[in-house]
N, C-alpha and C positions, 0 to 999 in steps of 0.2 A: 801678904794676902794673895792666894792663888786665884787667878782669873781664868775662867774657861769660856771659850767662844764656840758657838755652834756653827754649822755650815752656812745657815742663813744670816746669822748675826743680827737679826732683827730688821734688816732692810735688804732690798733687792740688789743684785749685782749690776753694775753699770754696763752699758753696751760696749762691745769691743771696738777699739779704734780700727780704722781701715787697715785690712791685712795687706793691702797692696802698697801701703806707704813705705818708702825705703827705710824710714827710721824705726819701724816696728820690729822688735826682737822678742825672743822668749822672755828676756828679763823685763822689758818694758810692758809686756802683756801681764806678767806676774804682778808687777807693780800696779798696773791698772786694776787688776782684780783685787789687790790688797788695799787700795786707797781708802775705801769706807772703813776697813778695820782700823787703820792707823788713826783716822779721825775719831773713832769710838774710843780707842785707847787713850788718846790725848785728852779727850773730854773727861774720861774716867779719872785720869791723873789730876786734872785741874779741879775736880770736885772733891779731892781729898781721898781718893780711893786707895792710897797707900802704895808701897812699892810692889812691883811684879816679882813673883817668885820664879826664878829660872829653873828649867828642868834639871834634875840631878843626873849623875852618871848612869848610863844605860837606858835613859828615857829619851823618846824621840824629840829631836830639837831641830833637825834640818832634813829636807827632802830634795834630792837633786836628780837631774837626768843622768842615767847611766848608759842607756843605749836606745837606738831607734828613732832619734830625732832627725828632722829634715829629710824624711824619705819621700819618694814619689811612688804613687801607686795608681793602678787602673781604677777608674770610678766604678762603684758598685761591687768592689772586691776588697778582701783584706789586704793590708800592707804586707810586704814580703817578710818583714822582721817584726818581732814583738816590741812593744814600748816597755822599757825597763827603767825603774827608778831605784835609787839607793837611799835608805833612811839611816841617819847617824845621830848620835847624841851630841851634846855641845862640845865634846872633846874630840869629835871626828871618828868615833868608834861605830861600827855597824850595829844596828839594833835588830834583835830577833823579835818576831811576833807583832810588829807594828801594822795596824790596819790602814791601808791606802785606798782612798776613794777616787775612782776614775770618772771623768765626765767628758763626753763628746760634745764640746761647746759649739761646734759649727757643723751640723749635719752628721749623718752616719751613726755609728754606734760603737760601744766598747764591750768586750766580753773577756773576763768578768768585769762587773762594775766595781767590785771590791776585791782586793787581794791582800795577803798577809806576807810580810817579809820573812825570808829564810835567815839562816845563821849569818850569811854574808851581807844581810841588810837589804837584799834585792827583792823586788816585787815586780810583777809583769802583767800586762794585759794585751789582748789583740785588738787592733783598730780596724774596723770596717768603714771604708769610705762611702759617702753618699753618691747620688746619681749625677751631681753637677761637677763641672770642672772648676778648679781653683784651689784655694788654701783651706785646710782643715786644722782646727785647733783641738788639742786634748790636754786636760789638766789632771794632775795627780795631787791630792791633798791629804794632809794629816789633820783630821778633824777632832776637836775636843781635847787637844793637848795644850800644855802651857806654852805661852809665847806665840802661839798660832803661826807657825813658820810659813814662809811664802810657798805657794804651790809650784810644783814643777810643771813647765809648759812645753808641749811638743807641737811642732808644726809639721804638716805633711801637705803634699801637693797632689791633687787628683788630676790625672791626665787621661787622654783617650787612646794612648798607645803604650807599649811596654817592651822591655827587653826580656828575651827568653834565652836561658842557658841551653844551647843545643849540645855543647860539650862541657860538662861540669868539671871543675878541678878535682883532683883526687881527694878522697876522704882523709888520707894521711900522707904526710910529706916530711922530707928531711930539711931542717933549717938551712937556708942559703942555697939550696939546690933547686934549679928551675922545676916548676910543677910539671908532672907528666901524668895525664895529658894536660896541655895548656888549655885554659878556658876559651870557648868560642860562644858568641852571643848573636842572636838573630833579632832584627827589628820586626815587630809584629803590631797589628792593630788590636783593638780591644777584644775582638772575637777570635784572636789567635791566628789570623791569616798573616803570612809573611809579607813584609813591606820592603820592596826593592828600592832602597834609597842609598846612594853613595855619599861618602864624606861625613857621616855622623860620627862624632868622637865619643867613644865609650871609655870612661875612666873607672879605676878600681881603687878602693881604700879599705883599710881595716876598720870595721864598724864596731867590733868587740874583741877584746883581747889585747895583750901586750905585743910589742915588737914592731917591725916595720916591713915594708915591701921592698923588694929589689927587682931589678930588671925594668922592662917597660911597663908602666902603670896606665897606659892608654893604648887603645887600638881604634882604627878608623874603618868604618863599614865599607865594603866593596859594592859593586853594582847590584849584587843580589841582596844587599842589606845585611851582610854578615861581617862581624868584627871579631878577629881571632888574635889573641895574645901570643907572643912568641917566646919570651924568656922570663915570665913572671915567677918570682920566688918570694918566700916568706922567711924573714930572719927573726931570731929571738929565742927566748927560753921555751922549753916544752909547754904545750898547752894548745887549746883550741882557739882558732881565730875565725871570726865571721867576716867574710868579704862582701862588700857592697859594690855592685856594678851600676853606674849611673850614666845617663845621657840626657841632655836638655830635651824636655818635651816627652820623655818616655818614663814609664814606671820602672823603678829599679828592680834588679834581680839580686838575690843573695845566695851565698854558698858558704859552707863551713869546711875548714881544713884543720886537722890535728897535726901539730908540728912536734917532732921529736918523741913520739910515743912508740910503743912496741908495734911491730908490724902485724896488722890483722891477717888472719889466715882462714877464718870461717865465720859464717853468719847463720843463725838459725832462729826459728820463731820462739818467742817467749810469751805468747798469748794465743788464744784460740784462733785458728786459721779458717774456721767455717762457722758462720752464724747468720742470723736473719734479723731484719728490722723493717718497720713500715717505711714506705718511700718518703724521701726528703726528710728523714729523721736520722739522728745519730745512732751508731751501732752501740750495743750495750758494753762490748768489750773492745777497748782501744788496741789496735795492732801494735805489737812490740817485738823487738828482736834482741838477740844476745850476740855480741861480737866477742870472739876469742882469738888468742894468738895460736901459734903452731903447737904449743904445749897444752892447749885447752884452757888457758887462764883467761878470765874475763878482762877486757880492756876498757879502761875509762877514757873519756875525752874523744871518742871516735864519732865524727858526724855521720849520720845515716840519712839517706835520701828516700823519702816515701813518695810514690806517684800513683795517681788514679789511672788504672789501665783498662777498666771496663765499667760501664754503667753510668758514667757522667757525673759521679758524685763530687764532693768537695772536701779537701783536707785543710786543717789548720795545724800549725806547728809541724810542717812537713819535713823539716830538716833538724830533728832533735839530735843531741849529743849523748853518747852513752855515759851512764853514771859509774860509780865505783863498782857496781855489780855487773858492768858490761852491758846493761840493758838500756835501749833507747825506745821511747814510747811516743807515738805520734800524738799531737795535741788534740785532734778530733777528726772523726770521719763521718760525714753526712752523706747518706746514700743519694743516688740520683732520683729523678722524678718518675721513672718508668719501672714497672714491675719486671723482675728478672734478675740476672746475674750482675753483681758488682764485684770489682776486684781492685786491690791495691798491691803494688810491689814495693819491696824494700831492698836497697842495695847500697854498697859503698862506692861512691863515685870514683871512677878511674881505677878501681881495684878489682881483679878477678880472683875472688875468694871462694872457698868451698861453700856450697849451699846458696849461692847468690844466683838470681834474686829470690828472696822469700816472698811467696804470694799469699795474700789473705783474701778470702772470698766471703761474700755476704749476699744473701738472697733478699731482694727488695720485695716486700709484701704490699698489697694494696692498702690504701688508707680507708678511712670511714666513708660511708656513702655521702656524696655531695649532691645537694638538692638541685643545683643549677646544671651540673654536668650530666646527671642521669636523664634518661630519655624514655619516651612512651610513644608507641605507634599502634595504628589499627589497620587491619587488612581483612576485607575491604573496608573502605570508609563509609560505604552505604550498604544497607541490608534491607530486606523486606520483613514486615511484621510476620511473626510465626511463633509456633510453640517450640522452636528450637531448630527447625530445619534450615533456617537462614541465620548465620551467625558471623560475627566479626572476631578475628583473632587479635587479642590485645597483647602486644609484646612489650615487656619492661626490660630496660637495660640499665644496670646499676654501674655507676662510675664514681671514682673518688675525685678529689679536687684537681688531680693531674690527669684526668681522663683515663685512668686505668680501670679495667674491668674488675668488679668486686664480686667474687663467687660466694656461694653459701648464704646469701641474704634472703630472708623471708619477705614476701611481697603480699600486700593486701590491696585489692582493687575496689574502687567505689564508682558509682555512676548515678547521674541525675535522671529524673523522669520516671513515669509509672510503667508497670508491666514488664520490668526487666528480669531477665534470667542471667545473672552474672556468675560465671564459673571462675573461681579463684585458681591461681596457679597451683598445680599439684605438687610442686617441689621448689626449693629455693633456687636462686640464680646459679647457673652452671659456671664452668671455667671461663666462658666468654662474657659472664656477667648478665646473661639474659634468662628469662623465663617467660611463660605465656599463660594467659587465661582466655576466656571468650565471653562475648556478650550477644544475647538475643533479646528480643522484646516483642510483646504482643500488640503494642500500640504504636502508631507512627509518631514521628517527632525527632528532635535532636537530643542526643545523649552525650553529656560531657563526662568522660572517663578520667579519673585521677588515680594515682598510686602512692602508697606509702611503702618505702623500702627500709627494712630494719628499723622501723620506728620513725624514719625521716620522711615527711611529705615532700615529694619532689615538685619542682617548679612547673614542669611541662605537663599539660593535659592534652587530650585528644578528643575530637568530636566525631561521633558516629551518627549518620543520618539514617533514620528508620522510615522507610516508605511503606504504604499499604501493600499487602500481598496480592497474589493473583486473584482476579475476580472469581467468586464462588457462586454458582447458581443456587445452591442450597441456602446461602445467607443473603442473596439478593432478593428484591421484590419488585412487583409491577402493579400498577393501578390502571384498569381499562374501563372508561365510562361508557354508558349507552350513548348512541349517536343519533343525529338528526340528518336526514337527507339534505345535502347542500351546505351543511355546516361542518367545519373541521372537527375531527375527533382527536384529542391529545392523550397519548399514552405516556404515563410517567413511570420511570424505572429508577430504582435505588440500587446502586452497584456496591457490593461489599465483598471483602475477602473472607477467608475461612474463620478469622477472628471477629468478624462483624465490623471491621473498620471500613469506612467509606473509601471507595476507590475512584480517584479522579483520573481524567486523561485516558480512559480505556473504552472509548465508544466502539472501537473495532471489535471488542469482545462481545458486543450485543447484536443479536439478530432478531428482527421483528417482521412477521408476515401476517397477512390478512386473507381469509377465505370465507366462504359462506355467501350471503346475499350480495356482498361486494367483494369480488375476487381481485384484490389489489396486488397480491403477491408480496414481495419484499418492500419494506418501508424504511426510509432513511432515519438514522438516529443522530441527535444533536446533543453535545456535551454542554450542560448548563453550569458546570462547576460544582465542586464540593461533593462529588459522587452522585449528582442528580443528572439524569438524562431524560430526553423526551423524544417521542416518535409521533408523527401525525399523518392522517389521511382524511379525505373528504368523501364520505359515502354518498351514493345517489339512489340506492335502492333500499326501500324499507324491508326489514326482515332481521335475521340474526346473523351477525358476523362472528367468526372464530378468529381471535387474535392470539398468535403464538409468540411468546417471548423466550428466547434462549440466551444463556450466558455461558461463554466458553464451551459451546456445543451442547449444553444440557438445558432442559426446560427449567425455568424458575418455578417455584411452588405456585400451583394454581393454573399454570399454562397447559392447554390453550384457554384463554378467557373468552366469555361470551359478551358481545356488545349488541344489544337490541337497538336497531336503527328504526326510528319512526319517520313518517313522512314530514316533509318540510312545510312551509307556509302555503296556504291556498294560492293558486296561481290562476288568474283570469283566463289566460290563454289555454291552460291545461284543463280547466273545469268545463263541464258540459251541462246543457239544459235540455230537458225533454218537453218540447212545445208542440202540441198536435197541430197539424196543418189545417184540419177541418173538424168542426164540432157541430153536430146537429143541435138544433134549438132544444130538442127534447133531452139532450145529454148535458146541457149546461148545469152547473158552471164547468168551465174548462180547467182541468188540473195541469199546472206547470210544476215540474220536478227538476231541481238543480242538484247536481252531484259535484262535490269539491275534489279536485286533484291538485297535487303540487306541480312544480315546473318539470319534474322528472317522471310524471305519469303515475305517481304513487297515490292510491286512493286514500283520502283523508277521512278518518272515522270519528272525528270530533266536530262539534259545532263551534259557533262563535265568530264566523266570518260574515262580513257586511255585504251580502248579496242584495241587489235591488232589481225591481221590475218597473218598466214603464209601458203603458199601452197608449199607442198613438201619441207618444211624447207627453203624456199627461203626467199627473202627479206620481211620485215614486211610491212603489208598493214594497213593503218589507215582507218577504216570505216567512213562513213559519220555520224555525230552526228545529230540526228533528234530533239534534245532538248526536247524530251518527255520520255527519258529513253530508247529509242531504237537507234540502230546503224545499218547501212546497208552498204553492199559492193557488187558490181557486178563483177564477175570473168569471164574474157575471157579465155577460156581454149581450148586446142586441145583434140583430141581423146586420152583417156587414163584413168588411175586410179590415183586419187590424194588424198594426205593426207592434211587435212585442220586443222590447230591448231588455236584455238581461246583463247586468253589470256587477263587477266586484271592485269596490273602491273606485268606481268611475270608469273602469276599463271593461270593454265588451267581453263577454264570456263566449268561448267556443265560436259558434257560427252566428252569434247574435249580430244584427237583429233578425228575428224570426217573423214569418207571416202566418196569421191565424184567420180562417174564414168561418163565419157563421152564416150558412145559407138560409134563403127563405124557407118557411115551412113547406113541407111536402116536396121541396126540391131535392133534398138529400145531399149527402157529401159524395 
């Protein structure tokens, strides 16, 4: 009976043992991963599941580490060498077409996550380390095959420093002959800055390929942090060797050397040398070169070094080896994050051949509009209400996720509030990623302006404050009441701009003057808030005043205004009484006439005031109210001398008290 097991196998994978424990190895990790499976198989057998059917010849039965284990790399970057496994059948033969599943068990990532073995049974992936220092685990599994073989386990160490090959070994060399040039390595930090540290031992070993190294296999850094080998050589049969340079605490460096192959004489491009792609994305055509000998024959097994020379992009598989067709293709080229020129060069390390270096160029284009990076501004941030004479320029700047200008993007503006005149940008964004519209408004208040670029609403908005415009005499108004002598007259003014909006804080634009019965001249104006203003004066003369109200130098509608000023309240001291000094008996009764005036000498022409008379301090006499400001009383008197008191509300009027004489008959006055 054939038993198949899925990746999950019905239960979760146990946690990894501590990676720092000295007893933990790749084999112990594989066994740890495999423990639940063995328990399941044991249980199955115990339940009478029958015998397991072993894979037949040519079927995957075992997966082992072929290359790339125990590397050190800089955190946040890919390892220098690929992780490679070999899949074999139960007789040890390589298996073609087996699917290998890769898993980044402890941080970081793998690419691809699934690969298929070639005719030699090999399959590979690239390992990207995470951001933390320490040990990283990668597993390679054959899923869904009989006997469920143990996964291959790779360990890698993430460090914060690295080795950099400043002089690479030659791409091709003769077996047993010291390499020329000899490799030299520089200690660097994670950002690529040289580290001046003396005494660091750098060792080299063959990480892939047959043969052995000869000469000195280690070098010690000098005071500048550089370690240079002197007589390193490679021995063995013809073929390509991968060399790994390592030092404690530093990410390793790798190089490839072809031993015993034909001498390279020329290198030329084998793929497009000029293309374009969006920033931070892979180019559509991978750079590739063709290596030939002096007779023009393609050479296999020649390592080629690709390097980024402009634009700050990133390469994967940067040291490929030529195939039987003489072509070497870089694993991947991701452009930098800034718009503009990017370049990669390809050369044969240590060899001066025709056509070297080959340069591949790519233009990085801006990405899609990014809502958070795009911007909006208004100038000026404050305008006055108008029909378009006062406006704010709204500038929109389109940016992608890496802050590159995005040209050719259509922009739509929107604004809150009433009475807006919003002019949309007349054209898409230019080469600098900007375009502009404008905003005006007929009513005061805050306007929040937003923008949508190429269908993407951007995060930023801008506020434009609209204030009332210049005061307009034609739209302003004034109210002038009639006045009363001795009482304040309050003039009310409503100040408005050309759109009829109330204008506050502009008392200086108003001028009020008074002429006529009361020539007051200019009158002060007080701001009452909300576009309401007052001016006041106290008239003393009865008559007609002319009140002129001007705004911004022009008369408001209806100016000058008429204010009819009436007399004030009757005043005892200002009022007068006509009391005859002598009345003949034949002329009796004696007529007393009182005329009312206010305190300012204005004649009162209405009645209703409480004048009283007393003769010789007798009983009070109420005169007749003539309703025109005069009061009369006829006194029937005998012969004699009389005191007449005339009062208003108890106060003596004019020259009161008066003396009135009625002489004896025939005596005469």
